[in-house]
C-alpha positions in Angstrom: -126.6 8.4 -64.9 -126.7 5.2 -63.4 -130.5 4.3 -62.1 -131.8 1.5 -59.7 -135.6 1.1 -59.8 -137.3 -1.0 -57.6 -140.5 -2.1 -57.4 -142.1 -5.9 -56.3 -143.9 -6.2 -59.3 -143.0 -6.0 -63.1 -145.3 -5.8 -65.9 -147.0 -7.5 -68.1 -145.9 -10.4 -65.4 -148.6 -8.3 -63.3 -150.8 -6.3 -64.3 -151.3 -2.6 -62.7 -150.8 0.9 -63.2 -147.8 1.5 -61.0 -145.7 -1.4 -62.9 -146.8 -0.1 -65.7 -145.3 3.5 -65.1 -142.2 1.8 -63.8 -141.7 -0.5 -67.1 -142.1 2.3 -69.4 -139.8 4.4 -67.1 -136.9 2.3 -67.4 -137.5 1.9 -71.1 -137.3 5.6 -71.4 -134.6 6.1 -69.5 -132.7 3.3 -71.3 -133.7 4.9 -74.5 -131.9 8.2 -73.5 -129.0 6.1 -72.8 -129.0 5.9 -68.9 -127.8 2.7 -67.3 -131.1 0.9 -66.2 -131.2 -1.9 -63.4 -134.9 -2.9 -61.9 -134.8 -4.7 -58.8 -138.1 -6.8 -58.3 -139.6 -10.3 -57.5 -139.1 -13.5 -59.8 -142.8 -13.2 -61.2 -141.6 -15.8 -64.0 -141.2 -19.3 -65.0 -136.6 -20.2 -64.2 -136.2 -20.6 -68.0 -138.1 -17.6 -69.3 -136.8 -14.5 -67.8 -138.2 -11.0 -68.7 -136.3 -9.2 -71.6 -136.4 -5.1 -71.4 -134.2 -3.7 -74.2 -131.7 -1.8 -72.3 -132.6 -2.7 -69.0 -130.9 -4.8 -66.4 -134.0 -6.9 -64.6 -132.7 -8.6 -61.5 -135.4 -11.0 -59.7 -134.2 -10.9 -56.4 -136.6 -13.6 -54.5 -139.0 -15.6 -55.7 -142.8 -13.8 -54.6 -144.5 -16.6 -52.7 -148.0 -15.7 -52.0 -148.5 -12.2 -52.5 -151.9 -11.4 -51.9 -153.7 -12.8 -48.4 -157.3 -13.4 -48.1 -157.6 -9.8 -47.5 -154.9 -7.9 -49.1 -151.5 -7.8 -49.8 -149.5 -10.8 -47.2 -146.7 -9.5 -45.0 -143.8 -11.8 -45.6 -143.1 -11.4 -49.4 -142.5 -7.7 -49.2 -140.7 -8.0 -46.2 -138.4 -10.9 -47.6 -138.1 -8.4 -51.1 -137.2 -5.3 -48.6 -134.3 -7.4 -47.4 -132.9 -8.6 -50.5 -133.0 -5.2 -51.6 -131.0 -4.0 -48.4 -128.6 -6.8 -49.4 -128.0 -5.7 -53.0 -127.5 -2.0 -52.2 -125.1 -2.8 -49.6 -123.3 -4.6 -52.4 -124.0 -2.6 -54.9 -125.2 0.7 -53.9 -122.4 2.7 -55.0 -123.1 1.9 -58.7 -125.8 3.4 -58.9 -126.6 7.6 -59.1 -130.0 7.5 -58.0 -132.4 5.0 -56.6 -135.7 5.3 -57.3 -138.5 3.2 -55.9 -142.0 2.8 -55.4 -144.0 3.9 -52.1 -145.5 0.5 -51.5 -144.9 -1.8 -49.8 -142.6 0.1 -47.9 -139.7 -2.2 -46.8 -137.5 -1.4 -49.7 -137.8 2.3 -49.1 -136.4 2.4 -45.8 -133.9 -0.4 -46.6 -132.8 2.5 -49.4 -133.1 5.3 -46.9 -130.9 3.6 -44.3 -128.2 3.0 -46.6 -128.7 6.5 -48.7 -126.4 8.6 -47.1 -123.5 6.1 -46.1 -123.6 4.6 -50.1 -123.9 8.3 -51.9 -127.3 7.9 -54.2 -130.2 10.2 -54.7 -133.3 8.8 -53.2 -136.9 9.2 -55.4 -139.9 7.6 -54.4 -143.1 7.2 -56.2 -146.1 7.7 -54.0 -148.8 5.9 -56.0 -150.8 6.1 -52.9 -151.0 7.9 -49.4 -153.6 6.4 -46.9 -155.4 7.7 -44.2 -155.1 6.0 -41.1 -159.1 5.5 -40.9 -158.6 3.7 -44.1 -155.1 1.7 -42.8 -157.9 0.5 -39.9 -160.6 -0.5 -42.0 -158.0 -2.7 -44.7 -156.1 -4.1 -41.5 -157.7 -3.6 -38.4 -157.3 -1.4 -35.8 -154.0 -2.7 -34.4 -152.5 -4.2 -37.7 -153.8 -0.8 -39.6 -152.4 1.3 -36.9 -149.1 -0.3 -37.3 -149.1 -0.2 -41.5 -150.2 3.7 -41.0 -147.4 4.3 -38.4 -144.9 3.0 -40.8 -146.4 4.7 -43.6 -145.8 8.2 -41.8 -141.9 7.1 -41.0 -141.6 6.6 -44.5 -142.7 10.0 -45.6 -140.2 11.2 -43.0 -137.3 9.4 -44.6 -135.4 12.1 -46.7 -136.0 11.9 -50.2 -137.4 13.5 -53.5 -141.1 12.3 -53.6 -143.5 11.9 -56.8 -147.3 11.8 -56.9 -149.7 10.6 -59.3 -152.9 12.6 -58.2 -153.2 15.8 -56.2 -155.3 14.0 -54.1 -152.4 11.8 -52.7 -149.7 14.7 -53.1 -152.0 16.7 -50.3 -152.2 13.3 -48.1 -148.5 12.9 -48.3 -147.7 16.5 -47.0 -150.2 15.8 -44.1 -148.4 12.6 -43.1 -145.2 14.8 -42.3 -143.2 15.2 -46.1 -140.4 17.5 -45.5 -140.7 19.0 -49.0 -143.0 20.0 -51.7 -144.2 16.6 -53.7 -144.3 16.7 -57.5 -147.3 15.7 -59.3 -146.1 13.9 -62.4 -148.5 15.4 -65.3 -148.9 12.0 -67.0 -147.9 8.2 -67.4 -149.3 7.4 -70.6 -146.8 6.0 -72.9 -148.8 4.7 -75.8 -150.2 6.1 -79.1 -153.5 7.5 -79.8 -155.2 5.3 -81.8 -159.1 5.5 -81.8 -161.0 2.9 -83.0 -163.1 2.9 -86.0 -166.5 2.5 -85.3 -167.0 -0.3 -87.2 -164.9 -2.2 -84.8 -166.4 -1.2 -81.7 -168.9 -3.8 -80.2 -171.6 -1.7 -78.6 -172.5 -4.2 -76.2 -169.3 -5.0 -74.6 -168.3 -4.2 -71.3 -164.2 -4.9 -70.6 -162.6 -4.9 -66.6 -158.7 -4.8 -66.6 -157.1 -5.0 -63.6 -155.9 -7.1 -60.5 -158.6 -9.5 -58.7 -158.3 -8.1 -55.4 -160.8 -7.4 -52.7 -160.3 -3.3 -52.9 -161.1 -3.8 -56.9 -164.7 -5.2 -56.1 -165.2 -7.1 -58.8 -167.9 -9.4 -57.2 -169.7 -5.6 -57.1 -169.3 -4.9 -61.0 -170.2 -8.5 -62.0 -173.5 -7.7 -59.7 -174.0 -4.6 -61.1 -173.9 -5.9 -65.0 -176.4 -8.7 -64.1 -178.8 -6.0 -63.4 -177.9 -3.8 -66.3 -178.1 -7.2 -68.4 -181.5 -7.4 -67.2 -182.2 -4.5 -69.3 -180.1 -4.7 -72.0 -179.8 -8.7 -72.8 -177.2 -8.2 -75.2 -174.7 -7.2 -73.1 -171.6 -9.1 -72.7 -168.8 -8.5 -69.7 -165.0 -9.6 -70.3 -163.4 -9.8 -67.2 -159.1 -9.6 -67.7 -156.2 -9.9 -64.8 -156.0 -12.4 -62.3 -155.5 -12.5 -58.4 -156.6 -14.1 -55.3 -160.2 -13.3 -55.7 -160.7 -15.1 -58.8 -162.4 -18.4 -57.7 -165.0 -16.5 -55.8 -165.6 -14.1 -59.2 -165.9 -17.2 -61.6 -168.2 -18.5 -58.8 -170.2 -15.8 -58.4 -170.5 -15.9 -62.4 -172.0 -19.2 -62.5 -174.5 -18.3 -59.1 -176.1 -15.8 -61.1 -176.5 -17.8 -64.3 -174.1 -15.5 -66.3 -171.8 -18.2 -68.1 -173.1 -16.9 -71.3 -172.3 -13.3 -70.9 -169.5 -13.0 -68.6 -166.1 -14.3 -69.5 -163.4 -14.4 -66.7 -160.3 -14.5 -68.7 -157.5 -14.5 -66.1 -154.0 -13.1 -67.6 -153.8 -12.5 -71.0 -150.7 -11.3 -73.4 -150.5 -7.5 -73.7 -152.0 -7.3 -77.3 -154.9 -9.4 -76.5 -155.8 -6.6 -73.6 -155.0 -4.0 -75.9 -157.3 -5.3 -78.8 -160.3 -6.0 -76.2 -159.5 -2.4 -74.7 -160.2 -0.7 -78.4 -163.4 -3.2 -79.0 -165.1 -2.6 -75.8 -168.1 -0.2 -76.0 -167.0 0.7 -72.3 -164.2 -0.2 -69.8 -165.7 -0.7 -66.2 -164.5 -0.8 -62.5 -166.0 -0.5 -59.1 -162.6 -0.1 -57.1 -162.6 1.5 -54.0 -158.9 2.5 -54.4 -156.9 4.1 -57.2 -153.4 5.6 -57.1 -153.8 7.4 -60.4 -156.3 5.2 -62.7 -153.9 4.7 -65.9 -156.2 2.2 -67.4 -159.0 5.2 -67.6 -155.8 6.7 -70.2 -155.5 3.8 -72.2 -158.9 3.1 -72.7 -159.7 7.0 -73.5 -156.6 7.0 -76.3 -158.9 4.1 -78.0 -161.7 6.5 -77.7 -162.9 3.9 -75.2 -165.2 5.6 -72.1 -164.8 4.6 -68.6 -166.9 4.2 -65.5 -165.5 4.5 -62.3 -166.8 4.9 -58.9 -166.8 8.1 -56.5 -165.0 7.5 -53.1 -162.3 9.2 -51.1 -159.7 6.6 -52.0 -160.2 6.8 -55.9 -157.7 9.3 -57.2 -159.2 7.9 -60.9 -162.2 10.3 -60.8 -159.9 12.8 -61.6 -159.7 11.2 -64.9 -163.5 10.8 -65.8 -166.0 13.7 -66.9 -169.2 12.9 -66.2 -170.9 12.7 -70.2 -167.2 13.7 -71.8 -165.3 10.4 -71.5 -167.2 8.3 -69.5 -169.6 8.2 -66.1 -168.9 8.5 -62.5 -171.1 6.2 -60.2 -172.5 7.6 -57.1 -171.5 4.5 -55.1 -170.6 1.0 -55.9 -173.8 -0.5 -54.9 -175.3 -2.7 -57.7 -177.7 -0.1 -58.9 -175.9 3.0 -59.2 -173.1 1.0 -61.0 -175.6 -0.6 -63.6 -177.0 3.2 -64.0 -173.6 4.6 -64.8 -172.9 1.6 -67.2 -175.9 2.5 -69.2 -175.0 5.9 -69.4 -172.0 5.2 -71.1 -173.6 2.2 -73.1 -176.4 4.7 -74.4 -173.4 7.4 -75.2 -172.7 5.1 -78.5 -170.7 7.1 -80.9 -171.0 10.5 -79.8 -169.7 9.6 -76.5 -166.9 7.8 -78.1 -165.8 11.0 -80.2 -165.9 13.2 -77.2 -163.5 10.8 -75.5 -161.4 10.8 -78.2 -161.9 14.6 -78.1 -161.0 14.6 -74.2 -157.9 12.6 -74.6 -156.3 14.8 -77.6 -157.3 18.3 -75.4 -155.5 16.4 -72.3 -152.2 14.6 -73.7 -150.0 17.4 -72.5 -151.1 16.1 -68.6 -151.4 12.6 -69.7 -148.6 11.5 -71.8 -145.2 9.7 -70.2 -142.8 12.0 -71.9 -143.0 15.3 -69.8 -143.4 13.1 -66.5 -140.1 11.4 -67.8 -138.6 14.7 -68.4 -139.5 16.1 -65.2 -138.1 12.7 -63.3 -134.6 13.2 -65.5 -134.4 17.0 -64.4 -135.1 15.6 -60.7 -132.3 13.3 -60.9 -129.8 15.2 -61.8 -130.9 18.4 -59.2 
């Protein structure tokens, strides 16, 4: 089949669960002999384009400033949506399937408008579905209400929907989707390779992800400071990049944590994987996750995770308290620090339990079954 994948980010040029899923999907489809085109924004230097074996990667526009002070900027996804519309208008008949992420909506609307005329099937990944209340809190009453209305319009575009969590599948139906969303069983494409206990640093806490407001890295740093007050040997390594990074670095200096917290920025994929293997704990204060793939990546190495309970955080579906990590009651520094210390105290026993959890749940976590479902849907 001829498949066009659309997402405005590309792993590992940018780091996040959605781009990892789309990258792994592209590679999986290519390995099975399908013709795969990946439309994205050019997050790379002109002379250093990405190389995905068997995949044609097209950077349609430069990204510009993707994130503003409070979240996603409007202009880059609008430009990308127009570029997607131009590409599909010219080449849409070359594809049997167009498979796009729902957010940031403009590419989905473009693909939906051209679908019937050009004859391709439309498939959409709904990593997240926001409530109207959350939209207004995120973007203000006027802009938030407009965003919510656009989301509802996208839900009503005829397409086949994939969701990454039960929570967002329920929400998609509430927003007016006229079908039955498929909840994908898993997104993890790597091996199960628990770290040897001798390689684990019992005092290392790691964060991996974007530096954007809803990740609440500032609260994670404050929580780490409180946990370190009880365990002075603890250290924190922060991987990833984004507009919040300067503020996080300033907070680290302000709290006098320069010797125990390293803000490392974007690093090669293998270096980040190594840190995840060495860590005693993966920790995040994120308010909002559509799935939480990094929790599964950590568990595959026997590394337990700390996540924060909340109505927008689907990652809590992946963490069982005391089995493969801990769920903090809130992102307040005291609550989050207590959860980090619970995991650190779990030591080797919790690592063994985490590795067992990964093996026991592999059927619902691995990419292979999801890939089979995606291809079945393409053909239906």
